[in-house]
N, CA, C and O atoms as a Tinker XYZ file with bonds, in Angstrom:
   452  protein
     1  N     47.201000   60.493000  133.622000    73     2
     2  CA    45.968000   60.179000  132.936000    64     1     3
     3  C     44.802000   60.874000  133.651000    63     2     4     5
     4  O     44.674000   60.761000  134.870000    81     3
     5  N     43.962000   61.585000  132.913000    73     3     6
     6  CA    42.833000   62.299000  133.545000    64     5     7
     7  C     41.778000   61.325000  134.065000    63     6     8     9
     8  O     41.634000   60.216000  133.548000    81     7
     9  N     41.061000   61.740000  135.066000    73     7    10
    10  CA    39.970000   60.922000  135.586000    64     9    11
    11  C     38.844000   60.872000  134.559000    63    10    12    13
    12  O     38.786000   61.695000  133.645000    81    11
    13  N     37.964000   59.909000  134.717000    73    11    14
    14  CA    36.823000   59.800000  133.797000    64    13    15
    15  C     35.933000   61.045000  133.869000    63    14    16    17
    16  O     35.394000   61.489000  132.856000    81    15
    17  N     35.786000   61.600000  135.070000    73    15    18
    18  CA    34.991000   62.816000  135.201000    64    17    19
    19  C     35.613000   63.950000  134.409000    63    18    20    21
    20  O     34.896000   64.682000  133.727000    81    19
    21  N     36.925000   64.116000  134.479000    73    19    22
    22  CA    37.606000   65.153000  133.715000    64    21    23
    23  C     37.453000   64.917000  132.208000    63    22    24    25
    24  O     37.237000   65.852000  131.437000    81    23
    25  N     37.567000   63.656000  131.810000    73    23    26
    26  CA    37.403000   63.308000  130.393000    64    25    27
    27  C     36.003000   63.658000  129.925000    63    26    28    29
    28  O     35.840000   64.257000  128.862000    81    27
    29  N     34.994000   63.297000  130.698000    73    27    30
    30  CA    33.621000   63.599000  130.297000    64    29    31
    31  C     33.390000   65.121000  130.252000    63    30    32    33
    32  O     32.739000   65.627000  129.339000    81    31
    33  N     33.909000   65.815000  131.209000    73    31    34
    34  CA    33.721000   67.280000  131.207000    64    33    35
    35  C     34.355000   67.937000  129.970000    63    34    36    37
    36  O     33.820000   68.916000  129.451000    81    35
    37  N     35.464000   67.415000  129.509000    73    35    38
    38  CA    36.075000   67.943000  128.281000    64    37    39
    39  C     35.178000   67.634000  127.080000    63    38    40    41
    40  O     34.995000   68.473000  126.199000    81    39
    41  N     34.627000   66.430000  127.058000    73    39    42
    42  CA    33.681000   66.040000  125.980000    64    41    43
    43  C     32.447000   66.976000  126.025000    63    42    44    45
    44  O     32.020000   67.497000  124.994000    81    43
    45  N     31.899000   67.175000  127.205000    73    43    46
    46  CA    30.692000   67.983000  127.358000    64    45    47
    47  C     30.965000   69.454000  126.995000    63    46    48    49
    48  O     30.124000   70.109000  126.380000    81    47
    49  N     32.122000   69.956000  127.372000    73    47    50
    50  CA    32.474000   71.334000  126.984000    64    49    51
    51  C     32.530000   71.478000  125.480000    63    50    52    53
    52  O     32.070000   72.479000  124.932000    81    51
    53  N     33.091000   70.484000  124.806000    73    51    54
    54  CA    33.092000   70.504000  123.334000    64    53    55
    55  C     31.677000   70.520000  122.767000    63    54    56    57
    56  O     31.391000   71.234000  121.806000    81    55
    57  N     30.795000   69.728000  123.370000    73    55    58
    58  CA    29.404000   69.719000  122.946000    64    57    59
    59  C     28.751000   71.091000  123.165000    63    58    60    61
    60  O     28.080000   71.609000  122.272000    81    59
    61  N     28.947000   71.667000  124.333000    73    59    62
    62  CA    28.357000   72.980000  124.637000    64    61    63
    63  C     28.805000   74.047000  123.657000    63    62    64    65
    64  O     28.006000   74.884000  123.236000    81    63
    65  N     30.063000   74.021000  123.296000    73    63    66
    66  CA    30.610000   75.009000  122.367000    64    65    67
    67  C     30.371000   74.609000  120.893000    63    66    68    69
    68  O     30.731000   75.335000  119.967000    81    67
    69  N     29.767000   73.458000  120.719000    73    67    70
    70  CA    29.499000   72.912000  119.369000    64    69    71
    71  C     30.789000   72.798000  118.564000    63    70    72    73
    72  O     30.843000   73.114000  117.375000    81    71
    73  N     31.799000   72.345000  119.244000    73    71    74
    74  CA    33.106000   72.054000  118.610000    64    73    75
    75  C     33.073000   70.571000  118.247000    63    74    76    77
    76  O     33.498000   69.707000  119.015000    81    75
    77  N     32.560000   70.314000  117.069000    73    75    78
    78  CA    32.256000   68.936000  116.700000    64    77    79
    79  C     33.508000   68.090000  116.534000    63    78    80    81
    80  O     33.443000   66.877000  116.732000    81    79
    81  N     34.635000   68.674000  116.183000    73    79    82
    82  CA    35.866000   67.873000  116.091000    64    81    83
    83  C     36.295000   67.387000  117.490000    63    82    84    85
    84  O     36.848000   66.296000  117.627000    81    83
    85  N     36.039000   68.193000  118.508000    73    83    86
    86  CA    36.327000   67.782000  119.890000    64    85    87
    87  C     35.409000   66.636000  120.282000    63    86    88    89
    88  O     35.864000   65.640000  120.843000    81    87
    89  N     34.121000   66.770000  119.990000    73    87    90
    90  CA    33.156000   65.706000  120.323000    64    89    91
    91  C     33.582000   64.410000  119.616000    63    90    92    93
    92  O     33.596000   63.339000  120.222000    81    91
    93  N     33.927000   64.525000  118.334000    73    91    94
    94  CA    34.301000   63.335000  117.555000    64    93    95
    95  C     35.550000   62.650000  118.126000    63    94    96    97
    96  O     35.678000   61.427000  118.064000    81    95
    97  N     36.453000   63.438000  118.675000    73    95    98
    98  CA    37.687000   62.865000  119.240000    64    97    99
    99  C     37.407000   61.936000  120.416000    63    98   100   101
   100  O     38.230000   61.077000  120.730000    81    99
   101  N     36.274000   62.093000  121.063000    73    99   102
   102  CA    35.926000   61.246000  122.209000    64   101   103
   103  C     35.122000   60.023000  121.802000    63   102   104   105
   104  O     34.760000   59.220000  122.662000    81   103
   105  N     34.836000   59.859000  120.542000    73   103   106
   106  CA    34.038000   58.743000  120.077000    64   105   107
   107  C     34.939000   57.572000  119.654000    63   106   108   109
   108  O     35.923000   57.759000  118.938000    81   107
   109  N     34.592000   56.390000  120.101000    73   107   110
   110  CA    35.263000   55.156000  119.699000    64   109   111
   111  C     34.968000   54.942000  118.208000    63   110   112   113
   112  O     33.989000   55.491000  117.701000    81   111
   113  N     35.780000   54.168000  117.499000    73   111   114
   114  CA    35.516000   53.938000  116.068000    64   113   115
   115  C     34.108000   53.389000  115.774000    63   114   116   117
   116  O     33.596000   53.557000  114.667000    81   115
   117  N     33.483000   52.730000  116.771000    73   115   118
   118  CA    32.092000   52.342000  116.656000    64   117   119
   119  C     31.400000   52.733000  117.946000    63   118   120   121
   120  O     31.759000   52.248000  119.019000    81   119
   121  N     30.401000   53.615000  117.849000    73   119   122
   122  CA    29.626000   54.061000  118.993000    64   121   123
   123  C     28.222000   53.535000  118.837000    63   122   124   125
   124  O     27.619000   53.659000  117.771000    81   123
   125  N     27.694000   52.943000  119.902000    73   123   126
   126  CA    26.306000   52.491000  119.881000    64   125   127
   127  C     25.493000   53.496000  120.709000    63   126   128   129
   128  O     25.772000   53.720000  121.887000    81   127
   129  N     24.506000   54.082000  120.081000    73   127   130
   130  CA    23.600000   55.038000  120.748000    64   129   131
   131  C     22.194000   54.481000  120.699000    63   130   132   133
   132  O     21.603000   54.367000  119.625000    81   131
   133  N     21.665000   54.140000  121.837000    73   131   134
   134  CA    20.323000   53.558000  121.933000    64   133   135
   135  C     20.110000   52.456000  120.878000    63   134   136   137
   136  O     19.113000   52.460000  120.156000    81   135
   137  N     21.055000   51.525000  120.804000    73   135   138
   138  CA    21.008000   50.347000  119.926000    64   137   139
   139  C     21.263000   50.644000  118.467000    63   138   140   141
   140  O     21.103000   49.750000  117.635000    81   139
   141  N     21.654000   51.856000  118.116000    73   139   142
   142  CA    22.063000   52.171000  116.722000    64   141   143
   143  C     23.576000   52.384000  116.693000    63   142   144   145
   144  O     24.142000   53.065000  117.548000    81   143
   145  N     24.206000   51.792000  115.702000    73   143   146
   146  CA    25.653000   51.856000  115.603000    64   145   147
   147  C     26.082000   53.007000  114.687000    63   146   148   149
   148  O     25.500000   53.220000  113.624000    81   147
   149  N     27.110000   53.743000  115.118000    73   147   150
   150  CA    27.599000   54.906000  114.381000    64   149   151
   151  C     29.111000   54.902000  114.301000    63   150   152   153
   152  O     29.784000   54.407000  115.204000    81   151
   153  N     29.642000   55.447000  113.235000    73   151   154
   154  CA    31.052000   55.844000  113.188000    64   153   155
   155  C     31.169000   57.124000  114.019000    63   154   156   157
   156  O     30.146000   57.702000  114.385000    81   155
   157  N     32.374000   57.577000  114.325000    73   155   158
   158  CA    32.488000   58.876000  115.022000    64   157   159
   159  C     31.805000   60.006000  114.252000    63   158   160   161
   160  O     31.115000   60.833000  114.847000    81   159
   161  N     31.994000   60.043000  112.931000    73   159   162
   162  CA    31.353000   61.089000  112.133000    64   161   163
   163  C     29.821000   60.955000  112.190000    63   162   164   165
   164  O     29.116000   61.953000  112.344000    81   163
   165  N     29.317000   59.741000  112.069000    73   163   166
   166  CA    27.880000   59.518000  112.152000    64   165   167
   167  C     27.311000   59.867000  113.513000    63   166   168   169
   168  O     26.193000   60.374000  113.607000    81   167
   169  N     28.065000   59.603000  114.568000    73   167   170
   170  CA    27.634000   59.959000  115.934000    64   169   171
   171  C     27.460000   61.495000  116.054000    63   170   172   173
   172  O     26.450000   61.980000  116.565000    81   171
   173  N     28.457000   62.225000  115.578000    73   171   174
   174  CA    28.389000   63.697000  115.622000    64   173   175
   175  C     27.236000   64.179000  114.763000    63   174   176   177
   176  O     26.506000   65.083000  115.168000    81   175
   177  N     27.053000   63.592000  113.579000    73   175   178
   178  CA    25.965000   63.992000  112.699000    64   177   179
   179  C     24.605000   63.756000  113.381000    63   178   180   181
   180  O     23.706000   64.590000  113.269000    81   179
   181  N     24.457000   62.641000  114.076000    73   179   182
   182  CA    23.235000   62.358000  114.809000    64   181   183
   183  C     22.963000   63.430000  115.861000    63   182   184   185
   184  O     21.824000   63.869000  116.021000    81   183
   185  N     23.992000   63.847000  116.568000    73   183   186
   186  CA    23.845000   64.892000  117.577000    64   185   187
   187  C     23.436000   66.200000  116.910000    63   186   188   189
   188  O     22.503000   66.863000  117.363000    81   187
   189  N     24.132000   66.574000  115.832000    73   187   190
   190  CA    23.815000   67.796000  115.106000    64   189   191
   191  C     22.374000   67.780000  114.597000    63   190   192   193
   192  O     21.665000   68.781000  114.705000    81   191
   193  N     21.945000   66.651000  114.045000    73   191   194
   194  CA    20.574000   66.536000  113.544000    64   193   195
   195  C     19.554000   66.724000  114.653000    63   194   196   197
   196  O     18.482000   67.282000  114.418000    81   195
   197  N     19.873000   66.262000  115.867000    73   195   198
   198  CA    18.930000   66.376000  116.968000    64   197   199
   199  C     18.780000   67.833000  117.438000    63   198   200   201
   200  O     17.810000   68.166000  118.119000    81   199
   201  N     19.724000   68.689000  117.080000    73   199   202
   202  CA    19.684000   70.097000  117.481000    64   201   203
   203  C     19.009000   71.017000  116.474000    63   202   204   205
   204  O     18.703000   72.168000  116.788000    81   203
   205  N     18.776000   70.515000  115.266000    73   203   206
   206  CA    18.301000   71.369000  114.157000    64   205   207
   207  C     16.994000   72.095000  114.493000    63   206   208   209
   208  O     16.886000   73.296000  114.246000    81   207
   209  N     16.018000   71.407000  115.040000    73   207   210
   210  CA    14.697000   72.021000  115.288000    64   209   211
   211  C     14.566000   72.675000  116.667000    63   210   212   213
   212  O     13.475000   73.082000  117.067000    81   211
   213  N     15.672000   72.771000  117.380000    73   211   214
   214  CA    15.618000   73.352000  118.712000    64   213   215
   215  C     15.950000   74.844000  118.653000    63   214   216   217
   216  O     16.595000   75.297000  117.707000    81   215
   217  N     15.512000   75.608000  119.658000    73   215   218
   218  CA    15.807000   77.049000  119.652000    64   217   219
   219  C     17.303000   77.331000  119.567000    63   218   220   221
   220  O     18.113000   76.610000  120.150000    81   219
   221  N     17.663000   78.385000  118.837000    73   219   222
   222  CA    19.073000   78.706000  118.618000    64   221   223
   223  C     19.777000   79.195000  119.885000    63   222   224   225
   224  O     21.005000   79.159000  119.966000    81   223
   225  N     18.993000   79.657000  120.882000    73   223   226
   226  CA    19.587000   80.164000  122.109000    64   225   227
   227  C     19.658000   79.053000  123.200000    63   226   228   229
   228  O     19.762000   79.341000  124.393000    81   227
   229  N     19.601000   77.814000  122.760000    73   227   230
   230  CA    19.650000   76.685000  123.687000    64   229   231
   231  C     20.995000   76.635000  124.426000    63   230   232   233
   232  O     22.061000   76.729000  123.818000    81   231
   233  N     20.912000   76.485000  125.744000    73   231   234
   234  CA    22.128000   76.362000  126.562000    64   233   235
   235  C     22.055000   75.045000  127.337000    63   234   236   237
   236  O     21.006000   74.690000  127.876000    81   235
   237  N     23.153000   74.342000  127.385000    73   235   238
   238  CA    23.234000   73.060000  128.089000    64   237   239
   239  C     24.095000   73.208000  129.343000    63   238   240   241
   240  O     25.101000   73.918000  129.348000    81   239
   241  N     23.674000   72.520000  130.403000    73   239   242
   242  CA    24.453000   72.511000  131.626000    64   241   243
   243  C     24.316000   71.153000  132.298000    63   242   244   245
   244  O     23.292000   70.482000  132.166000    81   243
   245  N     25.346000   70.761000  133.009000    73   243   246
   246  CA    25.322000   69.506000  133.747000    64   245   247
   247  C     24.666000   69.756000  135.106000    63   246   248   249
   248  O     25.152000   70.560000  135.902000    81   247
   249  N     23.575000   69.069000  135.355000    73   247   250
   250  CA    22.959000   69.173000  136.688000    64   249   251
   251  C     23.485000   68.107000  137.632000    63   250   252   253
   252  O     23.548000   68.301000  138.846000    81   251
   253  N     23.863000   66.972000  137.044000    73   251   254
   254  CA    24.348000   65.869000  137.847000    64   253   255
   255  C     25.347000   65.056000  136.998000    63   254   256   257
   256  O     25.139000   64.842000  135.803000    81   255
   257  N     26.398000   64.626000  137.629000    73   255   258
   258  CA    27.415000   63.829000  136.934000    64   257   259
   259  C     28.007000   62.837000  137.904000    63   258   260   261
   260  O     28.490000   63.203000  138.976000    81   259
   261  N     27.965000   61.575000  137.516000    73   259   262
   262  CA    28.601000   60.503000  138.291000    64   261   263
   263  C     29.495000   59.756000  137.334000    63   262   264   265
   264  O     29.040000   59.325000  136.275000    81   263
   265  N     30.749000   59.592000  137.678000    73   263   266
   266  CA    31.708000   58.894000  136.838000    64   265   267
   267  C     32.432000   57.862000  137.693000    63   266   268   269
   268  O     32.903000   58.161000  138.790000    81   267
   269  N     32.511000   56.635000  137.166000    73   267   270
   270  CA    33.160000   55.532000  137.845000    64   269   271
   271  C     34.379000   55.103000  137.018000    63   270   272   273
   272  O     34.243000   54.468000  135.972000    81   271
   273  N     35.558000   55.460000  137.503000    73   271   274
   274  CA    36.792000   55.139000  136.780000    64   273   275
   275  C     36.989000   53.631000  136.604000    63   274   276   277
   276  O     37.529000   53.190000  135.589000    81   275
   277  N     36.552000   52.840000  137.592000    73   275   278
   278  CA    36.751000   51.370000  137.517000    64   277   279
   279  C     35.986000   50.753000  136.355000    63   278   280   281
   280  O     36.522000   49.934000  135.609000    81   279
   281  N     34.719000   51.158000  136.209000    73   279   282
   282  CA    33.872000   50.522000  135.181000    64   281   283
   283  C     33.847000   51.296000  133.854000    63   282   284   285
   284  O     33.425000   50.764000  132.827000    81   283
   285  N     34.292000   52.530000  133.886000    73   283   286
   286  CA    34.250000   53.362000  132.674000    64   285   287
   287  C     32.848000   53.900000  132.404000    63   286   288   289
   288  O     32.546000   54.297000  131.279000    81   287
   289  N     32.004000   53.918000  133.405000    73   287   290
   290  CA    30.615000   54.377000  133.219000    64   289   291
   291  C     30.410000   55.786000  133.758000    63   290   292   293
   292  O     30.950000   56.186000  134.790000    81   291
   293  N     29.596000   56.514000  132.995000    73   291   294
   294  CA    29.215000   57.872000  133.359000    64   293   295
   295  C     27.685000   57.981000  133.307000    63   294   296   297
   296  O     27.041000   57.492000  132.379000    81   295
   297  N     27.132000   58.629000  134.322000    73   295   298
   298  CA    25.707000   58.949000  134.328000    64   297   299
   299  C     25.590000   60.461000  134.469000    63   298   300   301
   300  O     26.268000   61.071000  135.295000    81   299
   301  N     24.730000   61.055000  133.662000    73   299   302
   302  CA    24.579000   62.518000  133.689000    64   301   303
   303  C     23.144000   62.918000  133.500000    63   302   304   305
   304  O     22.380000   62.247000  132.806000    81   303
   305  N     22.777000   64.031000  134.130000    73   303   306
   306  CA    21.510000   64.704000  133.866000    64   305   307
   307  C     21.885000   66.048000  133.301000    63   306   308   309
   308  O     22.532000   66.860000  133.964000    81   307
   309  N     21.474000   66.277000  132.067000    73   307   310
   310  CA    21.826000   67.493000  131.342000    64   309   311
   311  C     20.576000   68.354000  131.213000    63   310   312   313
   312  O     19.522000   67.871000  130.797000    81   311
   313  N     20.693000   69.613000  131.567000    73   311   314
   314  CA    19.585000   70.546000  131.475000    64   313   315
   315  C     19.802000   71.415000  130.229000    63   314   316   317
   316  O     20.879000   71.966000  130.004000    81   315
   317  N     18.740000   71.512000  129.438000    73   315   318
   318  CA    18.748000   72.361000  128.249000    64   317   319
   319  C     17.780000   73.494000  128.483000    63   318   320   321
   320  O     16.585000   73.257000  128.656000    81   319
   321  N     18.268000   74.722000  128.492000    73   319   322
   322  CA    17.432000   75.894000  128.679000    64   321   323
   323  C     17.254000   76.629000  127.356000    63   322   324   325
   324  O     18.223000   77.028000  126.710000    81   323
   325  N     16.012000   76.793000  126.978000    73   323   326
   326  CA    15.685000   77.649000  125.830000    64   325   327
   327  C     15.348000   79.027000  126.389000    63   326   328   329
   328  O     14.220000   79.275000  126.815000    81   327
   329  N     16.304000   79.892000  126.384000    73   327   330
   330  CA    16.150000   81.183000  127.041000    64   329   331
   331  C     14.980000   81.987000  126.477000    63   330   332   333
   332  O     14.244000   82.613000  127.240000    81   331
   333  N     14.797000   81.980000  125.174000    73   331   334
   334  CA    13.709000   82.738000  124.533000    64   333   335
   335  C     12.338000   82.203000  124.924000    63   334   336   337
   336  O     11.353000   82.941000  124.904000    81   335
   337  N     12.270000   80.927000  125.278000    73   335   338
   338  CA    10.988000   80.316000  125.635000    64   337   339
   339  C     10.756000   80.247000  127.117000    63   338   340   341
   340  O      9.636000   80.009000  127.571000    81   339
   341  N     11.825000   80.456000  127.885000    73   339   342
   342  CA    11.698000   80.348000  129.343000    64   341   343
   343  C     11.374000   78.945000  129.794000    63   342   344   345
   344  O     10.731000   78.762000  130.827000    81   343
   345  N     11.811000   77.942000  129.035000    73   343   346
   346  CA    11.529000   76.543000  129.373000    64   345   347
   347  C     12.812000   75.733000  129.420000    63   346   348   349
   348  O     13.824000   76.090000  128.817000    81   347
   349  N     12.738000   74.628000  130.157000    73   347   350
   350  CA    13.885000   73.722000  130.243000    64   349   351
   351  C     13.465000   72.329000  129.855000    63   350   352   353
   352  O     12.324000   71.925000  130.080000    81   351
   353  N     14.388000   71.598000  129.273000    73   351   354
   354  CA    14.221000   70.189000  128.985000    64   353   355
   355  C     15.415000   69.447000  129.546000    63   354   356   357
   356  O     16.412000   70.069000  129.912000    81   355
   357  N     15.334000   68.142000  129.618000    73   355   358
   358  CA    16.397000   67.373000  130.261000    64   357   359
   359  C     16.751000   66.138000  129.436000    63   358   360   361
   360  O     15.920000   65.561000  128.734000    81   359
   361  N     18.011000   65.765000  129.552000    73   359   362
   362  CA    18.468000   64.496000  129.015000    64   361   363
   363  C     19.050000   63.710000  130.165000    63   362   364   365
   364  O     19.874000   64.221000  130.922000    81   363
   365  N     18.621000   62.465000  130.298000    73   363   366
   366  CA    19.163000   61.520000  131.264000    64   365   367
   367  C     19.976000   60.536000  130.447000    63   366   368   369
   368  O     19.421000   59.826000  129.608000    81   367
   369  N     21.289000   60.478000  130.677000    73   367   370
   370  CA    22.140000   59.733000  129.766000    64   369   371
   371  C     23.211000   58.951000  130.523000    63   370   372   373
   372  O     23.770000   59.413000  131.517000    81   371
   373  N     23.469000   57.762000  130.017000    73   371   374
   374  CA    24.518000   56.908000  130.555000    64   373   375
   375  C     25.499000   56.636000  129.426000    63   374   376   377
   376  O     25.098000   56.453000  128.276000    81   375
   377  N     26.790000   56.609000  129.757000    73   375   378
   378  CA    27.839000   56.358000  128.777000    64   377   379
   379  C     28.707000   55.195000  129.261000    63   378   380   381
   380  O     28.883000   54.984000  130.461000    81   379
   381  N     29.234000   54.461000  128.311000    73   379   382
   382  CA    30.268000   53.484000  128.599000    64   381   383
   383  C     31.495000   53.953000  127.865000    63   382   384   385
   384  O     31.468000   54.099000  126.643000    81   383
   385  N     32.584000   54.195000  128.592000    73   383   386
   386  CA    33.850000   54.617000  127.994000    64   385   387
   387  C     34.833000   53.443000  128.005000    63   386   388   389
   388  O     34.831000   52.619000  128.919000    81   387
   389  N     35.655000   53.389000  126.988000    73   387   390
   390  CA    36.777000   52.480000  126.927000    64   389   391
   391  C     37.955000   53.255000  126.398000    63   390   392   393
   392  O     37.892000   53.853000  125.324000    81   391
   393  N     39.045000   53.241000  127.169000    73   391   394
   394  CA    40.260000   53.979000  126.778000    64   393   395
   395  C     39.964000   55.443000  126.454000    63   394   396   397
   396  O     40.414000   55.969000  125.436000    81   395
   397  N     39.202000   56.090000  127.336000    73   395   398
   398  CA    38.852000   57.505000  127.223000    64   397   399
   399  C     37.989000   57.843000  126.014000    63   398   400   401
   400  O     37.929000   58.999000  125.594000    81   399
   401  N     37.325000   56.842000  125.458000    73   399   402
   402  CA    36.438000   57.080000  124.304000    64   401   403
   403  C     35.077000   56.440000  124.579000    63   402   404   405
   404  O     34.971000   55.411000  125.247000    81   403
   405  N     34.059000   57.077000  124.049000    73   403   406
   406  CA    32.683000   56.612000  124.235000    64   405   407
   407  C     32.437000   55.419000  123.293000    63   406   408   409
   408  O     32.648000   55.511000  122.083000    81   407
   409  N     31.986000   54.300000  123.880000    73   407   410
   410  CA    31.651000   53.135000  123.081000    64   409   411
   411  C     30.146000   52.891000  123.040000    63   410   412   413
   412  O     29.634000   52.307000  122.085000    81   411
   413  N     29.435000   53.340000  124.079000    73   411   414
   414  CA    27.998000   53.144000  124.102000    64   413   415
   415  C     27.314000   54.277000  124.885000    63   414   416   417
   416  O     27.831000   54.784000  125.881000    81   415
   417  N     26.127000   54.644000  124.383000    73   415   418
   418  CA    25.335000   55.714000  125.016000    64   417   419
   419  C     23.890000   55.244000  125.108000    63   418   420   421
   420  O     23.326000   54.730000  124.143000    81   419
   421  N     23.295000   55.430000  126.302000    73   419   422
   422  CA    21.867000   55.213000  126.492000    64   421   423
   423  C     21.287000   56.547000  126.905000    63   422   424   425
   424  O     21.689000   57.119000  127.917000    81   423
   425  N     20.344000   57.044000  126.125000    73   423   426
   426  CA    19.869000   58.414000  126.313000    64   425   427
   427  C     18.342000   58.475000  126.302000    63   426   428   429
   428  O     17.676000   57.819000  125.501000    81   427
   429  N     17.816000   59.281000  127.214000    73   427   430
   430  CA    16.370000   59.529000  127.248000    64   429   431
   431  C     16.163000   61.021000  127.382000    63   430   432   433
   432  O     16.646000   61.634000  128.335000    81   431
   433  N     15.440000   61.621000  126.424000    73   431   434
   434  CA    15.171000   63.062000  126.444000    64   433   435
   435  C     13.774000   63.309000  127.016000    63   434   436   437
   436  O     12.816000   62.602000  126.701000    81   435
   437  N     13.690000   64.319000  127.854000    73   435   438
   438  CA    12.435000   64.788000  128.415000    64   437   439
   439  C     12.243000   66.199000  127.873000    63   438   440   441
   440  O     12.723000   67.166000  128.463000    81   439
   441  N     11.540000   66.316000  126.749000    73   439   442
   442  CA    11.437000   67.626000  126.084000    64   441   443
   443  C     10.166000   68.359000  126.510000    63   442   444   445
   444  O      9.088000   67.772000  126.607000    81   443
   445  N     10.324000   69.660000  126.762000    73   443   446
   446  CA     9.167000   70.495000  127.090000    64   445   447
   447  C      9.028000   71.656000  126.116000    63   446   448   449
   448  O      8.208000   72.548000  126.337000    81   447
   449  N      9.815000   71.661000  125.038000    73   447   450
   450  CA     9.644000   72.685000  124.017000    64   449   451
   451  C      9.808000   72.060000  122.657000    63   450   452
   452  O      9.703000   72.751000  121.643000    81   451
């Protein structure tokens, strides 16, 4: 069984490549994101909708990742670089995993573009 860090990195790699079926595979049948409940499809749609108005050359990278296998919790700081604008934004996000699937997400975006 892969560690929680390995599981999250696979999820994040799917997000970076915009492989939405991969992202959806990591979603529990009900995902709560900042107090809103989603199906796996709705969760992916919410992520896609959040990217619509952002620069097309946006690149995401993990600046910090902490994963606790005992509790199923992940904390990450994600850096988003808009190469054409020369600016970066950040997401500070916490996840609760159950059985290698995301059940809850708490996210705060710090946007500079």
